[in-house]
C-alpha positions in Angstrom: -25.1 -8.1 22.8 -22.8 -7.4 20.2 -21.0 -10.9 20.4 -22.7 -14.1 22.1 -20.6 -17.3 21.5 -21.5 -20.5 23.1 -19.7 -23.5 21.6 -18.3 -27.5 22.9 -15.3 -29.0 20.8 -13.8 -31.9 22.6 -10.6 -32.1 21.0 -9.1 -35.7 23.0 -7.4 -34.3 25.8 -8.3 -31.3 25.8 -12.2 -29.6 25.8 -13.2 -26.6 25.0 -16.4 -25.3 26.4 -17.0 -21.1 26.4 -19.7 -19.1 27.2 -18.9 -15.5 26.4 -20.9 -12.6 25.7 -19.5 -8.7 25.2 -20.5 -5.0 23.7 -18.9 -2.8 21.3 -15.1 -2.9 23.4 -12.2 -4.5 24.2 -12.0 -8.1 25.9 -9.2 -9.7 26.6 -8.6 -13.7 27.0 -6.1 -14.0 29.5 -4.9 -17.4 30.3 -1.7 -19.7 30.3 -0.8 -21.3 27.3 -2.3 -24.4 26.0 -6.0 -23.1 28.3 -8.0 -22.3 25.0 -8.0 -18.5 24.1 -6.4 -19.1 20.6 -8.9 -22.3 19.8 -11.6 -20.0 20.7 -10.3 -16.9 18.1 -9.9 -19.7 15.4 -14.3 -21.3 15.7 -15.4 -17.3 15.5 -13.3 -17.2 12.8 -14.4 -20.9 11.0 -10.8 -22.4 11.2 -12.1 -24.6 13.5 -15.6 -26.1 13.8 -17.2 -26.4 17.5 -18.8 -29.5 17.9 -21.6 -27.9 19.4 -23.1 -24.1 20.2 -23.4 -20.8 18.8 -21.6 -17.5 17.4 -23.5 -14.6 16.5 -21.7 -11.3 16.3 -23.7 -8.7 15.9 -27.0 -10.3 15.5 -25.5 -12.5 12.3 -25.4 -16.3 13.1 -21.5 -17.2 11.4 -22.3 -20.7 13.6 -25.0 -22.6 15.4 -24.7 -26.5 15.3 -28.6 -27.0 16.3 -29.7 -25.0 12.7 -27.3 -26.6 10.6 -25.6 -22.6 10.1 -21.3 -22.8 9.9 -20.7 -19.7 7.2 -17.2 -20.1 5.6 -14.1 -18.0 6.7 -14.8 -15.9 4.2 -18.8 -15.6 4.7 -17.7 -14.4 8.4 -16.3 -11.5 7.3 -14.1 -11.3 10.9 -10.3 -10.2 11.3 -8.4 -12.0 12.9 -4.7 -11.1 13.6 -2.1 -14.0 13.8 0.7 -14.0 16.2 3.3 -14.4 12.6 1.2 -12.1 10.9 0.5 -14.0 7.9 1.1 -12.2 5.5 2.6 -13.4 2.0 5.5 -13.3 1.6 5.5 -12.8 -2.6 3.5 -9.7 -2.0 4.4 -6.3 -2.1 2.9 -3.9 1.1 -0.2 -3.1 -1.3 -1.0 -6.6 -2.5 -1.3 -8.4 0.9 -3.7 -5.1 1.9 -5.8 -5.3 -1.6 -5.8 -9.2 -0.8 -8.2 -8.1 2.2 -11.1 -6.6 -0.1 -11.2 -9.6 -1.9 -15.0 -10.0 -0.9 -15.9 -6.2 -1.3 -17.9 -5.3 -4.6 -15.3 -2.8 -4.7 -13.5 -1.6 -8.8 -10.5 -1.7 -8.9 -9.4 2.2 -8.8 -11.3 1.8 -5.5 -10.1 -0.3 -4.1 -6.5 1.6 -4.8 -8.0 4.4 -3.4 -8.7 2.4 0.2 -5.9 0.7 -0.3 -3.5 4.3 -0.5 -6.1 5.3 2.2 -4.9 2.4 4.6 -1.0 2.9 3.2 -1.3 6.8 4.9 -3.4 5.5 8.3 -0.5 2.8 9.4 2.2 5.2 8.6 3.3 2.8 5.5 4.1 5.8 2.7 7.0 5.0 0.7 6.6 0.6 1.6 3.3 -0.2 -1.1 6.3 -1.7 -3.0 8.0 -3.5 -0.1 7.7 -7.0 0.5 7.1 -8.4 4.2 11.3 -9.4 4.2 12.0 -6.2 3.6 10.1 -5.0 6.3 10.8 -4.3 10.2 8.2 -6.6 13.0 6.5 -3.5 13.5 5.8 -2.4 9.9 4.7 -6.2 9.1 2.3 -6.4 11.9 1.0 -2.4 10.7 0.2 -4.3 7.0 -1.6 -7.0 8.8 -3.4 -4.9 10.3 -4.0 -2.4 7.6 -5.2 -5.5 5.3 -7.7 -6.8 8.1 -9.0 -3.1 8.8 -9.0 -2.5 5.2 -12.1 -5.2 5.0 -14.7 -3.7 7.4 -14.6 -6.1 9.5 -17.6 -7.2 12.1 -14.8 -8.1 14.8 -11.9 -7.5 15.4 -9.0 -10.5 17.4 -5.7 -9.9 18.1 -4.4 -13.6 19.1 -0.7 -12.6 20.9 0.1 -9.3 18.9 3.3 -8.4 20.5 4.5 -11.8 21.9 7.4 -12.1 19.1 8.8 -8.3 19.4 11.4 -6.7 22.3 10.1 -4.8 24.9 10.9 -1.2 23.1 8.9 -1.8 20.0 6.2 -4.0 21.9 5.2 -0.5 23.8 5.2 1.9 20.8 3.3 -1.2 18.8 0.6 -1.4 22.0 0.5 2.1 21.5 -0.4 2.0 18.4 -2.8 -0.5 18.5 -4.4 1.2 21.0 -5.2 4.0 18.3 -6.4 1.1 16.3 -8.7 -0.2 18.9 -10.1 3.2 19.6 -11.4 4.1 16.3 -12.4 0.3 15.7 -16.4 0.5 16.1 -17.4 -3.2 17.1 -16.0 -6.2 19.6 -11.9 -6.3 19.4 -11.0 -9.3 21.1 -7.5 -9.5 22.3 -5.2 -13.3 23.1 -2.6 -12.6 25.5 -0.9 -14.2 29.0 0.7 -10.7 29.6 -1.4 -9.3 32.6 0.2 -5.4 32.1 -0.6 -5.3 28.6 -4.1 -6.9 29.5 -4.9 -4.2 31.8 -3.9 -1.7 29.6 -5.6 -2.4 27.0 -8.9 -3.8 27.5 -12.3 -2.8 29.2 -13.4 -6.0 30.3 -11.0 -9.4 31.1 -12.5 -13.3 30.7 -9.7 -15.5 32.0 -9.7 -19.0 30.6 -8.4 -21.9 32.0 -8.2 -25.3 31.1 -11.0 -24.8 28.2 -13.8 -22.9 30.1 -14.3 -18.9 31.4 -13.1 -19.0 35.3 -13.8 -16.1 35.7 -15.2 -12.2 34.1 -15.5 -9.3 35.0 -14.1 -6.3 34.6 -10.2 -5.3 34.5 -10.8 -3.3 38.1 -12.8 -6.3 39.1 -10.4 -9.1 38.1 -7.2 -7.1 39.5 -8.6 -5.5 42.5 -10.8 -8.0 43.7 -10.4 -11.6 41.7 -12.6 -15.0 43.2 -10.3 -17.7 42.2 -7.5 -19.1 42.0 -6.5 -18.9 38.4 -7.2 -15.2 38.3 -5.9 -14.1 41.4 -2.4 -16.2 39.9 -2.4 -14.7 36.2 -3.0 -11.5 37.8 0.1 -11.4 39.4 -0.5 -13.0 43.0 2.3 -15.0 44.4 1.1 -15.3 48.5 -1.9 -18.1 48.5 -3.1 -20.5 51.6 -5.3 -23.4 51.2 -8.3 -22.4 53.7 -11.4 -24.0 55.8 -14.4 -22.1 57.1 -14.3 -21.1 60.8 -17.2 -19.0 61.1 -19.0 -15.5 59.0 -16.5 -13.4 60.0 -13.0 -15.6 60.9 -11.3 -18.4 58.3 -8.9 -20.9 58.8 -5.7 -20.3 56.2 -4.1 -23.4 57.2 -1.0 -23.4 55.4 0.2 -20.1 57.7 -1.5 -21.6 60.5 -3.2 -18.4 61.3 -7.1 -18.2 61.9 -7.7 -14.9 60.7 -10.6 -12.1 61.0 -12.7 -11.2 57.9 -15.4 -8.7 57.5 -17.6 -11.8 55.7 -16.1 -15.7 55.4 -17.8 -17.5 52.7 -18.9 -21.1 53.7 -17.7 -22.6 50.8 -14.3 -20.8 50.6 -10.9 -22.3 49.3 -8.4 -20.6 49.4 -7.1 -16.8 50.9 -4.7 -14.5 49.2 -2.4 -11.6 49.5 -0.5 -9.2 47.3 3.0 -8.5 48.4 2.9 -4.6 48.4 -0.1 -5.0 50.7 1.4 -6.1 53.6 3.0 -4.4 56.8 6.3 -6.1 59.5 5.1 -6.2 63.3 7.7 -7.5 65.8 4.8 -8.5 68.1 1.6 -10.7 67.9 -1.5 -9.9 67.8 -5.4 -9.9 65.4 -4.1 -10.9 62.3 -0.3 -11.2 63.0 1.1 -14.0 61.8 4.4 -15.2 62.3 7.4 -15.8 59.0 10.5 -16.8 59.0 13.0 -14.8 56.8 14.2 -17.1 53.6 15.9 -14.1 52.2 16.3 -10.4 51.8 16.3 -9.1 47.7 17.7 -5.1 47.0 15.3 -3.7 44.6 16.6 -0.4 44.3 14.3 1.8 47.3 12.3 -1.6 48.4 13.2 -4.6 49.9 11.5 -8.0 48.6 11.1 -10.3 51.3 10.5 -14.1 50.8 9.8 -16.2 53.8 8.0 -19.0 55.0 5.5 -20.3 57.8 7.8 -22.0 60.8 8.7 -25.4 60.2 8.8 -25.2 56.0 12.0 -26.4 54.3 12.5 -23.5 53.0 15.2 -25.2 50.3 12.8 -27.6 49.9 9.0 -26.7 50.1 6.7 -29.1 48.7 4.4 -26.4 47.0 3.7 -22.6 46.9 1.5 -22.4 49.4 2.5 -21.1 53.4 5.5 -18.9 51.2 5.3 -14.8 51.5 6.4 -12.5 49.2 6.5 -9.5 51.1 7.5 -5.7 48.9 8.3 -3.2 51.7 10.4 0.2 51.4 13.6 0.0 53.0 12.9 1.6 56.1 10.1 -0.6 56.6 12.8 -3.2 56.6 15.9 -1.2 58.4 14.5 -1.8 61.8 13.9 -6.0 60.8 17.3 -6.2 59.2 18.6 -9.5 60.8 16.1 -10.9 62.2 15.2 -14.6 61.3 11.2 -13.9 61.8 8.9 -11.4 61.6 5.2 -10.9 62.1 3.0 -10.0 59.2 0.0 -7.9 59.6 -2.3 -9.6 57.4 -5.0 -6.5 57.2 -8.8 -8.2 56.3 -9.5 -5.9 53.6 -6.7 -6.7 51.9 -7.6 -10.7 52.4 -8.7 -12.2 48.9 -11.5 -14.8 49.7 -11.7 -17.3 46.9 -14.3 -20.0 46.5 -12.6 -21.8 43.4 
Protein backbone atom coordinates (compact mmCIF):
# COMPACT_ATOMS: atom_id res chain seq x y z
CA UNK A 1 0.00 0.00 0.00
CA UNK A 2 1.62 3.26 -1.14
CA UNK A 3 -0.34 5.42 1.33
CA UNK A 4 -1.74 4.30 4.68
CA UNK A 5 -3.17 7.03 6.90
CA UNK A 6 -5.26 6.53 10.03
CA UNK A 7 -5.29 9.64 12.22
CA UNK A 8 -7.37 11.52 14.77
CA UNK A 9 -7.14 15.18 15.72
CA UNK A 10 -9.39 17.02 18.18
CA UNK A 11 -9.59 20.72 17.34
CA UNK A 12 -12.20 21.63 19.91
CA UNK A 13 -15.29 22.29 17.84
CA UNK A 14 -14.07 20.01 15.05
CA UNK A 15 -12.75 16.45 15.11
CA UNK A 16 -10.70 14.93 12.30
CA UNK A 17 -10.92 11.13 12.10
CA UNK A 18 -9.61 9.95 8.73
CA UNK A 19 -8.66 6.46 7.55
CA UNK A 20 -7.45 6.27 3.94
CA UNK A 21 -5.42 3.75 1.96
CA UNK A 22 -4.27 4.30 -1.62
CA UNK A 23 -1.99 2.79 -4.24
CA UNK A 24 0.12 4.65 -6.82
CA UNK A 25 -2.82 6.59 -8.24
CA UNK A 26 -4.60 9.93 -8.14
CA UNK A 27 -6.92 10.01 -5.15
CA UNK A 28 -9.27 12.97 -4.79
CA UNK A 29 -10.59 14.22 -1.47
CA UNK A 30 -13.99 15.68 -2.32
CA UNK A 31 -15.95 17.68 0.20
CA UNK A 32 -17.42 21.01 1.22
CA UNK A 33 -15.29 23.80 2.68
CA UNK A 34 -14.23 23.12 6.27
CA UNK A 35 -14.79 19.35 6.13
CA UNK A 36 -11.16 18.42 6.88
CA UNK A 37 -9.67 17.90 3.40
CA UNK A 38 -6.84 20.43 3.68
CA UNK A 39 -6.21 19.48 7.31
CA UNK A 40 -5.56 15.91 6.17
CA UNK A 41 -2.92 17.08 3.67
CA UNK A 42 -1.26 19.24 6.33
CA UNK A 43 -1.11 16.28 8.69
CA UNK A 44 0.63 14.17 6.03
CA UNK A 45 3.06 17.04 5.34
CA UNK A 46 3.89 17.40 9.04
CA UNK A 47 2.47 20.90 9.39
CA UNK A 48 -0.25 19.61 11.73
CA UNK A 49 0.44 16.90 14.32
CA UNK A 50 -2.38 14.37 14.89
CA UNK A 51 -3.34 13.37 18.43
CA UNK A 52 -3.05 9.71 17.54
CA UNK A 53 -2.69 7.27 14.65
CA UNK A 54 -0.16 6.68 11.89
CA UNK A 55 0.90 7.98 8.47
CA UNK A 56 2.89 5.64 6.22
CA UNK A 57 4.06 6.53 2.69
CA UNK A 58 5.68 3.87 0.50
CA UNK A 59 6.42 1.73 3.55
CA UNK A 60 8.14 4.62 5.37
CA UNK A 61 6.55 5.76 8.64
CA UNK A 62 6.19 9.53 8.79
CA UNK A 63 4.10 9.56 11.96
CA UNK A 64 3.13 6.96 14.53
CA UNK A 65 1.82 8.08 17.91
CA UNK A 66 2.28 4.63 19.43
CA UNK A 67 5.94 4.34 18.31
CA UNK A 68 6.71 8.02 19.09
CA UNK A 69 7.66 8.72 15.46
CA UNK A 70 7.05 12.21 14.09
CA UNK A 71 9.37 13.22 11.24
CA UNK A 72 9.83 16.92 10.54
CA UNK A 73 8.31 18.33 7.32
CA UNK A 74 11.82 18.47 5.83
CA UNK A 75 12.46 14.80 6.63
CA UNK A 76 9.18 13.63 5.12
CA UNK A 77 9.95 14.71 1.54
CA UNK A 78 6.35 15.16 0.56
CA UNK A 79 5.24 17.68 -2.06
CA UNK A 80 2.39 19.98 -1.04
CA UNK A 81 1.09 22.61 -3.46
CA UNK A 82 -0.77 25.29 -1.51
CA UNK A 83 -3.72 27.24 -2.89
CA UNK A 84 -1.61 30.42 -3.08
CA UNK A 85 1.49 28.51 -4.33
CA UNK A 86 3.65 29.91 -1.43
CA UNK A 87 6.47 31.14 -3.68
CA UNK A 88 9.20 33.29 -2.12
CA UNK A 89 8.37 36.80 -3.42
CA UNK A 90 11.96 38.06 -3.19
CA UNK A 91 13.40 35.14 -5.17
CA UNK A 92 13.58 34.55 -8.91
CA UNK A 93 12.02 31.56 -10.67
CA UNK A 94 15.38 29.81 -10.67
CA UNK A 95 16.00 30.51 -6.98
CA UNK A 96 12.51 29.32 -6.02
CA UNK A 97 13.00 26.04 -7.83
CA UNK A 98 16.46 25.50 -6.34
CA UNK A 99 15.02 25.82 -2.80
CA UNK A 100 13.15 22.59 -3.53
CA UNK A 101 16.51 20.75 -3.56
CA UNK A 102 17.62 21.91 -0.09
CA UNK A 103 17.52 18.38 1.34
CA UNK A 104 19.08 16.66 -1.68
CA UNK A 105 22.81 15.88 -1.62
CA UNK A 106 23.69 17.62 -4.86
CA UNK A 107 26.48 19.95 -5.88
CA UNK A 108 25.73 23.53 -6.90
CA UNK A 109 26.32 22.59 -10.53
CA UNK A 110 23.97 19.60 -10.27
CA UNK A 111 21.26 21.78 -8.77
CA UNK A 112 21.68 24.28 -11.59
CA UNK A 113 21.34 21.47 -14.13
CA UNK A 114 18.24 19.99 -12.45
CA UNK A 115 16.69 23.45 -12.26
CA UNK A 116 17.29 24.00 -15.99
CA UNK A 117 15.58 20.68 -16.72
CA UNK A 118 12.54 21.71 -14.67
CA UNK A 119 12.35 25.11 -16.36
CA UNK A 120 12.29 23.33 -19.70
CA UNK A 121 9.76 20.72 -18.57
CA UNK A 122 7.32 23.26 -17.15
CA UNK A 123 7.57 25.72 -20.05
CA UNK A 124 9.26 28.44 -18.02
CA UNK A 125 11.97 29.25 -20.54
CA UNK A 126 13.01 32.89 -20.46
CA UNK A 127 11.49 33.45 -17.02
CA UNK A 128 14.52 32.32 -14.98
CA UNK A 129 15.20 35.80 -13.55
CA UNK A 130 11.57 36.82 -13.06
CA UNK A 131 10.09 37.16 -9.59
CA UNK A 132 6.59 35.87 -8.70
CA UNK A 133 4.99 39.33 -9.00
CA UNK A 134 6.10 39.42 -12.65
CA UNK A 135 4.40 36.12 -13.48
CA UNK A 136 0.84 35.24 -14.41
CA UNK A 137 -1.21 32.93 -12.18
CA UNK A 138 -0.54 30.01 -14.50
CA UNK A 139 3.21 30.67 -14.54
CA UNK A 140 3.27 30.88 -10.75
CA UNK A 141 1.57 27.52 -10.50
CA UNK A 142 4.07 25.95 -12.87
CA UNK A 143 6.96 27.32 -10.80
CA UNK A 144 5.40 25.90 -7.63
CA UNK A 145 4.95 22.51 -9.30
CA UNK A 146 8.51 22.57 -10.63
CA UNK A 147 9.82 23.33 -7.11
CA UNK A 148 7.88 20.37 -5.73
CA UNK A 149 8.81 17.89 -8.47
CA UNK A 150 12.53 18.75 -8.35
CA UNK A 151 12.56 17.63 -4.69
CA UNK A 152 11.66 14.06 -5.75
CA UNK A 153 8.65 13.82 -3.42
CA UNK A 154 7.40 10.46 -2.17
CA UNK A 155 3.82 11.73 -2.46
CA UNK A 156 2.33 14.68 -4.33
CA UNK A 157 -0.48 16.68 -2.71
CA UNK A 158 -2.46 19.47 -4.35
CA UNK A 159 -4.72 21.70 -2.24
CA UNK A 160 -7.42 23.30 -4.44
CA UNK A 161 -4.87 23.92 -7.22
CA UNK A 162 -7.27 25.84 -9.48
CA UNK A 163 -9.36 27.77 -6.97
CA UNK A 164 -7.80 31.18 -7.70
CA UNK A 165 -7.93 30.93 -11.50
CA UNK A 166 -10.50 32.04 -14.08
CA UNK A 167 -12.34 29.34 -16.06
CA UNK A 168 -10.16 29.51 -19.20
CA UNK A 169 -6.85 29.36 -17.34
CA UNK A 170 -8.28 26.71 -15.01
CA UNK A 171 -8.97 24.40 -17.97
CA UNK A 172 -5.55 25.04 -19.52
CA UNK A 173 -3.66 24.31 -16.30
CA UNK A 174 -5.79 21.28 -15.57
CA UNK A 175 -4.53 19.72 -18.80
CA UNK A 176 -0.93 20.55 -17.86
CA UNK A 177 -1.42 19.11 -14.39
CA UNK A 178 -2.82 15.88 -15.80
CA UNK A 179 0.38 15.50 -17.83
CA UNK A 180 2.44 16.00 -14.65
CA UNK A 181 0.35 13.41 -12.80
CA UNK A 182 0.77 10.89 -15.62
CA UNK A 183 4.56 11.18 -15.28
CA UNK A 184 4.54 11.00 -11.48
CA UNK A 185 5.24 7.46 -10.27
CA UNK A 186 3.56 7.55 -6.90
CA UNK A 187 0.44 8.53 -5.00
CA UNK A 188 -1.07 11.93 -5.72
CA UNK A 189 -3.75 13.48 -3.52
CA UNK A 190 -5.87 16.32 -4.85
CA UNK A 191 -8.23 18.31 -2.65
CA UNK A 192 -11.22 19.93 -4.32
CA UNK A 193 -14.89 20.77 -3.96
CA UNK A 194 -15.29 20.95 -7.76
CA UNK A 195 -16.88 17.67 -8.82
CA UNK A 196 -16.09 18.13 -12.55
CA UNK A 197 -12.37 18.55 -11.88
CA UNK A 198 -12.36 15.61 -9.52
CA UNK A 199 -14.01 13.35 -12.09
CA UNK A 200 -11.61 14.30 -14.87
CA UNK A 201 -8.42 14.03 -12.83
CA UNK A 202 -8.85 11.27 -10.23
CA UNK A 203 -8.85 7.47 -10.20
CA UNK A 204 -10.50 7.03 -6.79
CA UNK A 205 -12.49 9.44 -4.64
CA UNK A 206 -12.82 9.76 -0.88
CA UNK A 207 -15.83 11.88 0.07
CA UNK A 208 -14.99 13.78 3.26
CA UNK A 209 -17.78 15.02 5.52
CA UNK A 210 -17.38 16.64 8.94
CA UNK A 211 -13.89 15.26 9.45
CA UNK A 212 -14.38 11.66 8.39
CA UNK A 213 -14.51 9.57 5.20
CA UNK A 214 -18.19 9.38 4.28
CA UNK A 215 -17.66 7.11 1.28
CA UNK A 216 -14.84 5.77 -0.89
CA UNK A 217 -14.70 4.20 -4.34
CA UNK A 218 -13.67 4.57 -7.96
CA UNK A 219 -14.83 7.80 -9.55
CA UNK A 220 -17.41 5.85 -11.57
CA UNK A 221 -18.82 4.20 -8.44
CA UNK A 222 -19.09 7.51 -6.57
CA UNK A 223 -20.66 9.42 -9.45
CA UNK A 224 -22.86 6.67 -10.91
CA UNK A 225 -24.06 4.86 -7.79
CA UNK A 226 -23.47 6.96 -4.67
CA UNK A 227 -24.65 5.20 -1.51
CA UNK A 228 -24.83 8.12 0.95
CA UNK A 229 -26.66 11.45 1.03
CA UNK A 230 -23.40 13.44 1.16
CA UNK A 231 -21.77 11.62 -1.75
CA UNK A 232 -24.93 12.04 -3.84
CA UNK A 233 -25.13 15.74 -2.96
CA UNK A 234 -21.46 16.40 -3.76
CA UNK A 235 -21.72 14.68 -7.14
CA UNK A 236 -24.47 17.06 -8.22
CA UNK A 237 -27.73 15.31 -7.33
CA UNK A 238 -30.44 17.66 -6.03
CA UNK A 239 -33.56 15.46 -5.91
CA UNK A 240 -34.02 13.75 -2.54
CA UNK A 241 -36.76 12.33 -0.40
CA UNK A 242 -36.58 10.84 3.06
CA UNK A 243 -37.44 7.17 2.83
CA UNK A 244 -38.57 4.19 4.88
CA UNK A 245 -38.49 0.47 4.23
CA UNK A 246 -41.81 -1.13 3.17
CA UNK A 247 -40.66 -4.57 2.07
CA UNK A 248 -37.83 -6.06 0.00
CA UNK A 249 -39.33 -4.68 -3.24
CA UNK A 250 -40.90 -1.40 -2.11
CA UNK A 251 -39.77 1.83 -0.50
CA UNK A 252 -41.84 4.73 0.78
CA UNK A 253 -40.57 8.10 -0.49
CA UNK A 254 -42.07 10.15 2.33
CA UNK A 255 -41.60 13.62 0.85
CA UNK A 256 -42.96 12.53 -2.55
CA UNK A 257 -45.87 10.73 -0.86
CA UNK A 258 -45.25 7.66 -3.04
CA UNK A 259 -44.53 3.99 -2.58
CA UNK A 260 -42.04 2.96 -5.26
CA UNK A 261 -41.14 -0.47 -6.60
CA UNK A 262 -37.43 -1.35 -6.51
CA UNK A 263 -35.33 -4.44 -7.14
CA UNK A 264 -34.09 -4.71 -3.57
CA UNK A 265 -34.74 -2.31 -0.72
CA UNK A 266 -32.21 -2.30 2.16
CA UNK A 267 -33.86 -2.34 5.59
CA UNK A 268 -31.72 0.56 6.79
CA UNK A 269 -32.62 2.88 3.90
CA UNK A 270 -32.81 6.58 4.84
CA UNK A 271 -33.12 8.49 1.56
CA UNK A 272 -33.93 8.02 -2.11
CA UNK A 273 -32.43 10.24 -4.80
CA UNK A 274 -32.84 10.94 -8.52
CA UNK A 275 -30.66 12.58 -11.12
CA UNK A 276 -32.33 15.45 -13.00
CA UNK A 277 -31.73 13.88 -16.42
CA UNK A 278 -33.16 10.47 -15.47
CA UNK A 279 -36.83 11.48 -15.31
CA UNK A 280 -39.62 10.97 -17.83
CA UNK A 281 -42.86 12.98 -18.03
CA UNK A 282 -46.25 11.23 -18.17
CA UNK A 283 -49.87 12.40 -18.32
CA UNK A 284 -51.36 9.58 -16.29
CA UNK A 285 -50.88 7.47 -13.18
CA UNK A 286 -48.98 4.21 -13.29
CA UNK A 287 -46.40 2.13 -11.46
CA UNK A 288 -43.71 4.43 -10.04
CA UNK A 289 -45.48 7.48 -11.52
CA UNK A 290 -45.57 10.35 -9.03
CA UNK A 291 -47.63 13.53 -9.35
CA UNK A 292 -45.75 16.84 -9.07
CA UNK A 293 -46.85 20.43 -9.43
CA UNK A 294 -44.93 22.61 -11.91
CA UNK A 295 -43.41 25.62 -10.14
CA UNK A 296 -41.40 26.98 -13.03
CA UNK A 297 -40.12 26.11 -16.50
CA UNK A 298 -36.73 27.53 -17.52
CA UNK A 299 -35.65 27.56 -21.16
CA UNK A 300 -32.10 26.20 -21.39
CA UNK A 301 -31.14 26.08 -25.11
CA UNK A 302 -32.48 22.74 -26.38
CA UNK A 303 -33.89 21.57 -23.04
CA UNK A 304 -36.20 22.69 -20.29
CA UNK A 305 -35.27 22.82 -16.62
CA UNK A 306 -38.44 22.12 -14.66
CA UNK A 307 -38.72 23.08 -11.00
CA UNK A 308 -41.46 21.04 -9.31
CA UNK A 309 -42.92 20.38 -5.88
CA UNK A 310 -45.27 17.88 -4.33
CA UNK A 311 -48.96 18.75 -3.98
CA UNK A 312 -49.60 20.69 -0.76
CA UNK A 313 -46.10 22.12 -0.53
CA UNK A 314 -45.76 25.92 -0.63
CA UNK A 315 -43.32 26.33 -3.52
CA UNK A 316 -42.53 29.90 -2.47
CA UNK A 317 -41.61 28.92 1.07
CA UNK A 318 -40.29 25.35 1.19
CA UNK A 319 -39.33 23.99 4.59
CA UNK A 320 -36.28 22.22 3.14
CA UNK A 321 -35.04 20.71 -0.12
CA UNK A 322 -36.91 17.43 0.31
CA UNK A 323 -40.01 17.07 -1.80
CA UNK A 324 -38.82 19.49 -4.47
CA UNK A 325 -37.73 18.22 -7.86
CA UNK A 326 -35.35 19.48 -10.54
CA UNK A 327 -36.05 17.87 -13.91
CA UNK A 328 -34.23 18.29 -17.23
CA UNK A 329 -36.11 17.26 -20.38
CA UNK A 330 -35.65 17.93 -24.09
CA UNK A 331 -37.86 20.63 -25.62
CA UNK A 332 -39.85 18.08 -27.63
CA UNK A 333 -40.65 16.12 -24.45
CA UNK A 334 -41.96 19.23 -22.71
CA UNK A 335 -43.99 20.54 -25.64
CA UNK A 336 -47.13 18.41 -24.96
CA UNK A 337 -47.17 19.61 -21.32
CA UNK A 338 -46.64 23.36 -21.80
CA UNK A 339 -49.09 25.21 -19.54
CA UNK A 340 -49.87 22.18 -17.39
CA UNK A 341 -50.10 22.83 -13.65
CA UNK A 342 -49.09 19.28 -12.80
CA UNK A 343 -47.49 16.27 -14.45
CA UNK A 344 -46.63 12.72 -13.49
CA UNK A 345 -42.98 11.77 -13.28
CA UNK A 346 -42.09 8.22 -14.20
CA UNK A 347 -39.41 7.06 -11.75
CA UNK A 348 -37.70 4.05 -13.23
CA UNK A 349 -36.43 1.71 -10.54
CA UNK A 350 -33.00 1.42 -12.19
CA UNK A 351 -32.58 5.20 -11.88
CA UNK A 352 -33.61 5.41 -8.23
CA UNK A 353 -30.67 5.67 -5.84
CA UNK A 354 -31.21 4.00 -2.46
CA UNK A 355 -29.15 5.71 0.23
CA UNK A 356 -28.51 4.15 3.63
CA UNK A 357 -26.68 7.16 5.17
